N, C-alpha and C positions, 0 to 999 in steps of 0.2 A: 134485210126488217125479217122478224118472227112471225110468222103467221098468226093471225086474228090478234097482234098487240100494238097496240098504239107505236108510230113513230120512235125511235130510241134517243133516249135524252140522252147528251154525252158530257160526264164531267169533266173538263179538262185544270189541265197547270200550267200559269201563264210565268213568264218569263221576262224581266226589266233589269233593265241598266241599275246600277247604284252609282250616285254622281255624290252623295251628300258625305261630305268627309266624317260629320257626324255617326253615320250608318257606317264608315269603313270602321271608324275605332269600335263601335258597339261588336261587327261581325268578326274582330281578331278574336276576340272571345269562342269563337267555335270553332270544330275541327273542321277539316278538308270534306269530310265524312258527310256535314249538316247540311252542306247544299242542297237546295230547292226544297227545302224541310216538307212535306205532307201536311196536309190538310186535308181531313177526312169531310168530305163537303159532296153535296150532291151538283156544284155550281163551279165556275169557275173558282179556282185558288192560288192566291199571290203568290210568288217565290223571291229570291232573292239570289240574281247570279251570284255564280261562286266569283269572285275576284280577285283568285290567284291568276297565274301566267294563262294568257290565253290559251285554247285547243291549236295545236300544229296541224296546221293542214298537207296532206301528203297528196300526193297529182303522181305517183308513182307504178298506180296498179296490182300494189301492195296490196299485202292482209290489210293496213294500216288506212289504205286509199276509202274515204265513203264513198267519192265521185264512181268510184270503179265496182260497187256493188253489182253482181250482175252481170260483169264482162270479163271477173279476173278466175283467173288458175289458182284454186286455193287447196290442190291436191288429189284433183283427179284424174291428171293426163299422165303422169306416170307411175311408175313403182308399183301398179295391181298387177302384175301378174296377167291370168288371164280372168282376173277381176272386171274385165269392161264394165260400164254399166249399163247393159242390154244382160248381162249377168249377170249382173245385182236385181235388175228389176224379177226376173224370173226366179231367184233364191230368195228373194225377199218375199216375192209372189207365196211361193209353197210355202215358207214355213210360217206368213200368215196366214194361210188358211190352217196351219198349224196351232197358232193360237185361238184362231177364231174358233177352233171345236175343243178345245178344252178350257173356254173361259165363258163365260155370264156375259154379252155384249147388251148395252141399250140401245134398243129398237125403235126411241120413241123418234119421229121426226123432227120434234122442233132441237131436240138439245143434239141431232146430229145435225140436222142444216146449219144452227149458231156455229157446232166447233167445226166442221168444214167451210165455215165463210171464215171465222176469224184464221184458220191455219192458211188458207189460201191466201190471203191479204200476206199474212207474213213470207211464205213461198215467193209471193212478188217478188219481194224486195228481199232477197238473201239472193245468194250463188249457185243454186244450185237448179242442175237442166233437166229435169226429170218432173213428172206429176205428183203431188203425194193424193194417197189415199189415210182419212183418218178415221178412228174406230173408239168409243167408248169403252170400255170394260168396269163393268159391275163390279164396285171392288172398293173397298175400306180404304185401304193402301195408298198411303199420298205419294201417287207413282205414275212415272209415265216412261217409252221407249220408242226409239226407233228401229226398223230394220233396213237392212240394202235396199234402195231401190224406192224408197219413197213409203213406207208405210209404217203412219205413226198410231200406237197406240196411249190413249190417254184413261188412265183409271178417274172413276166419278170421286173415288177423296180426293185426288190431287184439285178437279172442280170447286168440290166445296170447301177445299183447305185451304183456297186463294181467296183474297179481300176485296180486288177487282181483275176487270178484265185484263192489265197491262201486266199483274202477276201471269194470270193465266196465260197471257203473249210473250210473258218468258219465260216460262216452263216451257212451251210450244217451240219457240226459236231456238232454243237450246237443244232439242233435240233435231228440227229442222237442222240447226249448222251440224250437226255429226252428220248428218244423207249429205248436205252440200259437201263437205268436205271428204265424202268417203273414207271414212275412218276405220268399217267394220270392212270393205276390201283391203285397206292399207295395212290393217291388222292381220289381216287372214293373210294376203302375201308374202308374212312377214313371217307366217309362223310355219305356212308350207316353207320356206328357206331355210329354217331353224329346226322345227319341227322339234321343238319343245313341248307343248302345249297338248294331253294328253287329248282331250275333248276338245272336240270342232270348235272356234269360237263363235260360231251362229246358233251353236247348237244353247253354248252358254248366252246368247243376247237373248232367246226366245225363253229362253226357263229363269232369268235375274228378273222377271215381274214379279214375281210371285213372294218375294223378298221385301219388307220397307224398305223405298227410296234405294233399293239395286241400282235402281237406272245411275245413280251417282257415286256408282264404284264400278267402273268400267275397268276391262284391261291397262289404259294406257292413261295413265295421270294427264300428258301432257295434252293429248284427243280433248279428254274432257275444260281442261282449261283452253286450249284453242274454242271448242266450242260452247264454252262461258264469252270469250272474245270476237265472235261471230255471230252470239243469239243478242248479245248487246248491241252492237250495228244494225244487224236487221230488225230489232224492235225501233233505234232512232229512228230508219229509214221507213218502217209503216208508220210513224207517228206517235209513237207509244213513249211512255215515258221510261228510259233505261234504267232508274234507280230499281225499278217495280223489280227486276232480277235480283237485285240484292237483298229488296227487302221479300223477296220469298223465298230465299236463299236462308235469310236470318230464320223463318217459319222451320224451314227442316232439322237447322241447329236447334230447337228448340225441341223437333220431335225426335232425334235421334238416339240408338241406342239408349235404352234404360234399364235393359234386363237386368239380373241380378248375374253377375260371372263376366258383364258384357262392358266393365271398366276400362281394360285396356282400350276396347275397339271404340266404346265412346269418345274416350278422349282422342281418338286420331281422326275420328269422325268431326268434331270439332274441331279442334287444328285445321282441318284439310278443308274447313267452311269456313274456316275466321278468314283461311288465307284467299282463298276464292272470293271472296265478300272483297275483301281488300285489291285484291287485282281489277276488280270490276268497278269498284272506284276510282281508283287511276285511270284505267283506261279510258273512264265516262271525263276525267276531269283534264287530261293529257288529249283528247283525238275529237271529242263531238262537240262541237260548240250549241253554245242555250238556242233551241228554238222558242220561238214567241208561245208556243202552247204545246201540251202535251196530250195526248187522249190517254186519259185513266180510269173510268169508267165509264159502264152503257146501261140505258134501263135494259137491253137486253140482258147484259151478264146477268144482273139479279134477278130477271123472270126465269131464267136458264136455273140458275140455281135452286130457286125456290122448284122451282118444276122437276130438276133432277133430285131432289130430297124425296117429292113424293113419288118418282118414276122406282126412286131405289126403297120405295114399300115393297118393291111385285122382285120374283123370281122366278127362273126358269126352271119347270118340277122337267129333267130328262126322262122321268121315270113314267111320264103321261105325255111323251110324243111333241115335249117345246111347251104343253100348252103352261100359259101364265097363271101364275096366280097370288091373289094378295095376301101380304099380311097384315096391313092392316085396315082392308077396305079396299074398295074400287078406285083406280085409278081412274082421275079428272080427265075430264074428254076435252 
């Protein structure tokens, strides 16, 4: 709970079986991507369960085994060369300091406490074996990125761009998945063997946050796809509506390169995002049994968005010892 605020109100989406033939006939007019249609409401919202083939249950400890989340080996046990978990943590900590010294961080305790609470809930429902630290960067760019060893950075622009806590959780769970599967370590170990990249991957991971949505253009697209896949599972395990990750990606799709001369890149971006959204929807339909209800939004999330918009009226003046100076007036207590 955020200090000074009343107990959080939670907006949920419920799922209920559809038994009437008349409803079956009506639903045949909808595409599979329309199941669990979102109702923008502050209270419980009704939804119709997807009527296609029921999700398949896996009990084999694989990436598809939802019941084994937290006990699975998804990429951190082999093929990492010298990049053990301990090495990843030391490396990530070192480069996290570099990010912190070159970025303006949001230090507001209400914002940081809330982001830590949401992140740790997703981490507890993931496959990661290491603790996470999360920081908020004061930047309008809609972006987030993670470093090896559990160091997560989320731009304030991303938080403000999301419509509910479930969308925010989707963006965070994607980054948690990269760390849980040791994607950066796998890529660094691979590059050491092939020596193809002139610039070390870890440096690219650090600098990528300066460009709009660059965290969605990582080195290996297969890692991106796997992070989407795992992120959906982590959201589901944490009680969030997994459809929210698709919803967030649709926002990115609408935001993606629109500058003159970027037509080719924009086409590639939109094509990639459409493919990722389609794969997420197929995963939800194939693997995730509908829950009685999902967490969609909270009063804490709405309060934090308001707080963050006020905090963004501040900037760090590095020429005056890091003193906070207001853009549009005093920071509310």
